[in-house]
C-alpha positions as CSV (number, residue, x, y, z in Angstrom):
1,M,-74.3,67.4,-199.3
2,K,-73.3,64.1,-199.1
3,Y,-73.1,61.8,-201.7
4,L,-72.9,57.9,-202.2
5,I,-70.8,57.2,-205.6
6,T,-70.9,53.3,-206.8
7,G,-68.0,52.2,-209.2
8,A,-65.2,54.5,-207.0
9,A,-62.6,53.1,-208.0
10,G,-63.4,52.6,-211.5
11,F,-62.8,54.8,-214.7
12,I,-65.5,57.2,-214.6
13,G,-66.3,56.7,-210.9
14,H,-62.9,58.0,-209.6
15,Y,-63.1,61.7,-211.5
16,V,-66.5,61.9,-210.2
17,V,-65.4,61.2,-206.6
18,E,-62.5,63.7,-207.3
19,R,-64.4,66.5,-208.5
20,L,-67.3,66.3,-205.7
21,S,-64.9,66.2,-202.9
22,N,-62.7,69.1,-204.3
23,D,-66.2,71.1,-204.8
24,G,-66.5,70.5,-200.9
25,H,-68.9,67.7,-200.9
26,D,-68.6,64.6,-198.5
27,V,-68.2,61.3,-200.6
28,I,-68.4,57.5,-199.6
29,G,-67.3,55.6,-202.5
30,L,-68.1,52.0,-202.9
31,D,-66.3,49.5,-205.0
32,N,-65.8,45.8,-204.7
33,L,-62.4,45.8,-206.4
34,N,-62.9,42.6,-208.7
35,D,-60.7,41.3,-211.3
36,Y,-62.6,41.4,-214.4
37,Y,-59.4,43.6,-215.2
38,D,-56.2,44.5,-213.3
39,P,-57.1,45.5,-209.7
40,N,-54.3,47.2,-209.4
41,L,-54.9,49.8,-211.9
42,K,-58.3,50.4,-209.7
43,L,-56.1,50.5,-206.7
44,E,-53.9,53.5,-208.7
45,R,-57.3,55.5,-209.1
46,L,-58.0,55.6,-205.2
47,K,-54.3,56.4,-204.6
48,R,-54.8,59.7,-206.7
49,L,-57.6,60.4,-204.3
50,D,-55.5,59.8,-201.1
51,Y,-55.4,63.8,-200.9
52,L,-58.9,64.3,-200.2
53,N,-60.1,64.9,-196.8
54,N,-63.9,64.6,-197.2
55,F,-63.6,61.0,-199.0
56,I,-64.0,57.5,-197.5
57,F,-63.9,54.6,-199.4
58,R,-65.5,51.4,-198.4
59,K,-65.1,48.0,-200.3
60,M,-68.5,46.6,-200.7
61,D,-70.2,44.5,-203.1
62,L,-73.5,46.0,-204.9
63,C,-75.1,42.6,-204.0
64,D,-74.4,42.8,-200.3
65,R,-78.3,43.5,-199.9
66,D,-77.6,43.6,-195.9
67,N,-74.6,45.7,-195.3
68,I,-76.2,48.2,-198.5
69,A,-79.0,48.6,-196.6
70,K,-77.1,49.4,-193.2
71,L,-75.2,51.7,-195.5
72,F,-77.8,53.7,-196.3
73,E,-79.5,53.8,-193.2
74,K,-76.7,55.0,-191.1
75,E,-75.4,57.7,-193.8
76,K,-78.4,59.3,-194.8
77,F,-77.3,60.1,-198.1
78,Q,-78.9,63.4,-199.7
79,R,-77.7,62.0,-203.7
80,V,-76.4,59.2,-205.3
81,I,-74.5,58.7,-208.3
82,H,-74.6,55.0,-209.4
83,L,-71.8,53.9,-211.7
84,G,-71.0,50.4,-210.4
85,A,-71.7,47.8,-212.6
86,Q,-70.7,44.5,-214.3
87,A,-68.9,46.4,-217.4
88,G,-67.9,44.9,-221.0
89,V,-70.4,43.5,-223.7
90,R,-68.0,40.9,-225.0
91,Y,-67.8,39.0,-221.3
92,S,-71.4,39.2,-220.8
93,I,-71.4,36.0,-223.8
94,E,-68.8,34.4,-221.1
95,N,-70.0,35.2,-217.7
96,P,-73.8,36.0,-218.0
97,M,-74.3,35.5,-214.1
98,A,-72.0,38.4,-213.2
99,Y,-74.8,40.9,-215.3
100,I,-77.2,39.4,-213.2
101,D,-75.7,40.1,-209.8
102,S,-74.2,43.0,-210.5
103,N,-76.5,45.0,-213.2
104,I,-80.0,43.7,-211.7
105,V,-79.7,42.4,-208.4
106,G,-77.0,45.1,-207.1
107,F,-79.0,47.9,-208.8
108,A,-82.0,46.7,-207.0
109,N,-80.5,47.2,-203.9
110,I,-79.6,50.7,-204.6
111,L,-83.0,51.7,-205.7
112,E,-84.6,50.5,-202.1
113,G,-81.8,52.1,-200.1
114,C,-82.7,55.5,-202.0
115,R,-86.4,54.4,-201.9
116,H,-86.4,54.0,-198.0
117,N,-83.9,56.7,-196.8
118,N,-85.4,60.0,-198.5
119,V,-82.3,60.1,-201.6
120,E,-83.4,63.0,-203.3
121,H,-81.8,62.5,-206.4
122,L,-80.3,59.0,-208.1
123,V,-77.9,59.5,-211.2
124,Y,-77.4,55.8,-212.5
125,A,-75.1,54.7,-215.6
126,S,-77.0,53.3,-218.4
127,S,-74.8,52.5,-221.9
128,S,-75.1,53.6,-225.2
129,S,-75.4,50.0,-225.8
130,V,-79.2,49.6,-225.2
131,Y,-79.8,51.3,-228.7
132,G,-78.8,47.9,-229.8
133,A,-80.0,46.9,-233.6
134,N,-81.5,50.2,-234.0
135,R,-80.8,51.3,-237.5
136,K,-81.5,55.1,-237.4
137,V,-79.0,57.6,-236.5
138,P,-78.4,59.5,-234.7
139,F,-79.6,57.4,-231.6
140,S,-82.5,59.7,-229.6
141,E,-83.8,58.9,-225.9
142,S,-87.2,58.5,-227.2
143,D,-86.1,55.8,-229.6
144,N,-87.3,52.1,-228.9
145,V,-84.6,50.2,-227.4
146,D,-85.9,46.6,-227.4
147,S,-83.4,45.2,-229.3
148,P,-80.6,44.5,-227.1
149,L,-77.8,42.9,-229.0
150,S,-75.9,41.8,-225.8
151,L,-76.8,40.7,-221.9
152,Y,-74.9,43.7,-220.8
153,A,-77.1,45.6,-222.7
154,A,-80.1,43.9,-221.9
155,T,-79.1,44.6,-218.1
156,K,-78.7,48.5,-218.6
157,K,-82.3,48.5,-220.1
158,S,-83.7,46.4,-217.4
159,N,-82.0,49.5,-215.3
160,E,-84.3,51.9,-217.2
161,L,-87.6,49.5,-216.8
162,M,-86.7,49.6,-213.1
163,A,-85.8,53.6,-211.9
164,F,-89.0,54.1,-214.2
165,T,-90.8,51.6,-211.8
166,Y,-89.6,52.7,-208.8
167,S,-89.9,57.0,-209.8
168,H,-93.7,55.9,-210.7
169,L,-94.3,54.2,-207.2
170,Y,-92.0,55.9,-204.3
171,N,-91.7,59.5,-206.3
172,L,-88.0,58.8,-206.8
173,R,-86.0,61.6,-208.9
174,V,-84.2,59.5,-211.2
175,T,-81.8,60.2,-214.1
176,G,-80.4,57.7,-216.5
177,L,-77.0,58.2,-218.2
178,R,-76.6,56.4,-221.8
179,F,-73.1,56.9,-222.0
180,F,-71.4,56.2,-225.5
181,T,-67.6,55.1,-225.9
182,V,-65.8,57.1,-222.8
183,Y,-62.0,57.5,-223.3
184,G,-59.2,59.0,-221.7
185,P,-56.4,58.7,-218.8
186,W,-57.0,56.0,-216.3
187,G,-59.2,54.2,-218.8
188,R,-60.2,50.6,-218.3
189,P,-57.3,48.3,-220.4
190,D,-60.0,46.1,-221.8
191,M,-61.6,48.5,-224.0
192,A,-60.2,49.6,-227.4
193,P,-58.5,52.8,-227.1
194,F,-56.1,51.3,-224.3
195,L,-55.9,47.4,-226.6
196,F,-55.1,49.7,-229.4
197,A,-52.4,51.9,-227.7
198,N,-50.4,48.9,-225.6
199,A,-50.4,46.6,-228.8
200,I,-49.0,49.6,-231.2
201,A,-46.5,51.0,-228.6
202,N,-45.2,47.4,-228.5
203,G,-45.1,46.2,-232.0
204,K,-47.9,43.7,-231.9
205,A,-50.6,43.2,-234.1
206,I,-54.3,44.6,-233.4
207,N,-57.8,42.9,-234.5
208,V,-59.4,45.6,-236.1
209,Y,-63.5,44.4,-236.2
210,N,-66.3,44.5,-239.3
211,N,-62.9,45.6,-241.2
212,G,-62.2,48.7,-239.5
213,Q,-65.8,50.3,-240.4
214,M,-67.5,49.9,-237.3
215,Q,-68.4,53.3,-236.0
216,R,-68.2,54.6,-232.3
217,D,-68.9,58.0,-231.2
218,F,-65.9,58.2,-228.5
219,T,-66.6,60.4,-225.8
220,Y,-63.6,62.4,-223.8
221,I,-63.7,61.4,-220.3
222,D,-63.7,65.3,-219.1
223,D,-66.7,65.6,-221.0
224,V,-68.6,63.1,-219.3
225,V,-67.7,64.3,-215.7
226,E,-68.9,67.4,-217.1
227,G,-72.2,66.2,-218.3
228,I,-72.7,64.1,-214.9
229,F,-72.0,67.3,-212.8
230,R,-74.8,69.4,-214.7
231,I,-77.2,66.6,-214.4
232,K,-76.8,65.9,-210.9
233,D,-77.5,69.7,-209.9
234,I,-81.3,69.6,-212.2
235,V,-82.7,69.1,-208.8
236,P,-82.9,71.7,-205.8
237,S,-82.7,70.4,-202.4
238,N,-85.4,71.5,-201.4
239,E,-87.6,70.7,-204.2
240,N,-91.1,69.0,-203.1
241,L,-91.1,65.9,-205.2
242,S,-94.8,64.8,-204.0
243,D,-96.1,67.5,-206.6
244,K,-94.3,66.0,-209.5
245,T,-95.1,63.3,-212.2
246,T,-93.4,60.2,-213.0
247,S,-92.6,61.9,-216.6
248,S,-91.2,64.5,-214.7
249,L,-89.1,62.3,-212.0
250,A,-87.7,59.7,-214.8
251,Q,-85.6,60.8,-217.2
252,I,-82.7,59.7,-219.7
253,Y,-79.9,61.7,-221.3
254,N,-77.2,60.4,-223.9
255,I,-73.8,61.7,-222.8
256,G,-71.9,61.5,-226.3
257,N,-69.6,63.6,-228.8
258,N,-72.3,63.4,-231.4
259,Q,-69.3,62.9,-233.9
260,P,-69.1,59.0,-234.5
261,A,-65.9,58.0,-236.3
262,T,-64.5,55.1,-237.8
263,L,-62.3,52.5,-236.0
264,E,-59.5,53.2,-238.9
265,K,-59.8,57.0,-237.8
266,F,-59.2,56.1,-234.2
267,I,-56.3,54.0,-235.1
268,K,-54.7,56.8,-237.1
269,C,-54.8,59.4,-234.1
270,I,-53.2,56.7,-231.9
271,E,-50.5,56.2,-234.7
272,E,-49.9,59.8,-235.0
273,S,-49.8,60.2,-230.8
274,L,-47.3,57.1,-230.7
275,N,-45.5,58.4,-234.1
276,R,-45.6,54.3,-234.8
277,K,-48.0,52.5,-237.0
278,A,-50.2,49.7,-236.5
279,V,-50.2,46.1,-237.5
280,K,-53.6,45.3,-238.0
281,N,-55.7,41.7,-238.5
282,Y,-58.9,42.9,-240.2
283,M,-61.8,40.8,-238.5
284,P,-65.3,40.4,-239.2
285,M,-67.8,41.6,-236.6
286,Q,-68.1,39.7,-233.1
287,D,-71.0,38.6,-231.4
288,G,-72.7,41.3,-229.5
289,D,-71.2,43.9,-231.0
290,M,-73.1,47.3,-232.8
291,V,-72.2,48.2,-236.0
292,R,-72.4,52.2,-235.1
293,T,-72.9,54.0,-232.1
294,Y,-74.0,57.8,-232.9
295,A,-75.6,60.1,-230.1
296,N,-78.3,62.9,-231.0
297,I,-77.1,64.8,-227.8
298,S,-79.8,67.5,-228.3
299,R,-81.8,67.0,-225.2
300,L,-78.5,67.9,-223.0
301,E,-78.2,71.0,-225.2
302,N,-81.5,71.7,-224.9
303,E,-82.4,71.0,-221.0
304,I,-78.7,71.2,-219.3
305,G,-77.2,73.7,-221.4
306,Y,-74.2,71.5,-222.2
307,K,-72.3,70.1,-225.1
308,P,-68.9,68.0,-225.3
309,T,-66.0,70.2,-226.3
310,V,-62.9,67.5,-226.4
311,G,-62.6,66.3,-230.2
312,L,-61.0,63.0,-231.2
313,M,-57.4,64.2,-231.7
314,E,-57.2,66.3,-228.9
315,G,-58.7,63.5,-226.8
316,V,-56.3,60.6,-228.3
317,S,-53.4,62.8,-227.6
318,L,-54.6,63.3,-223.6
319,F,-55.0,59.8,-223.5
320,I,-51.4,58.6,-225.1
321,D,-49.9,61.2,-222.6
322,W,-50.9,59.5,-219.8
323,Y,-50.4,56.0,-221.0
324,K,-47.2,57.1,-221.9
325,K,-46.3,58.2,-218.2
326,H,-47.5,55.2,-217.0
327,Y,-46.9,52.3,-219.2
328,M,-43.6,53.2,-221.4
């Protein structure tokens, strides 16, 4: 098949490109290579993919409506995995328009491309942040998500609503994936795993918010990619979508580890993997942060037949092995 992968130079995106290409699919990957974090890391990820004969990378912005439309019209993608977005909860407080442009306007351009070119399945990245102020745990896909705590979360909730509308109006198969704190080799340097590892390795203090009692459902990258791959194939290529209802065409899945850990526990795993102690600055909660994320993954298990398998200590060790190789 022919796939479009957006965010192809991103953390999750470049893993998805590699696996799709190795499975024999033709893949075109888009990324604007912006400087939200060091573009050199994005270029290194792309360099890892140089050996792939059936992958073409194109530098393109999701907001470039005309060129996105031309790309869809020319390439006739069968499936799209949309992972490109402006990431980061805290940065959305400082630079909100970047999120409106990329996550709202950019997503609309992708939906339009799928609508007008008979794409059979759009899989797109949502986020655990949509659960916002919810107090009931674990978070389930059927929970109300009307209380986002950051603009980033609000844009991801908006994506889910936009996707449902396009599904209803145009019989477009769409599947949203609510990712829970993805970590692992080649991860983003603005996220806690990298920030903590880098500071501890260099003898610098780390800021530990909510006095270390924040909880995150840390999910290892391989488990996330496996979930994506099982979900992308829930639509047979010859399925007659015109006979389907909107409820079956538009789906949402949590992809998490179902085992939340406190920041204190996560830091301890990093300390053990680095064989170094952290110097900690205990801090109050930050604006936009959630106290806890915790995924109910029963839908993933029951409908897709998959449950993440990489435990926290194993995943952190693999991440630290990569960090040592590239940064120590």
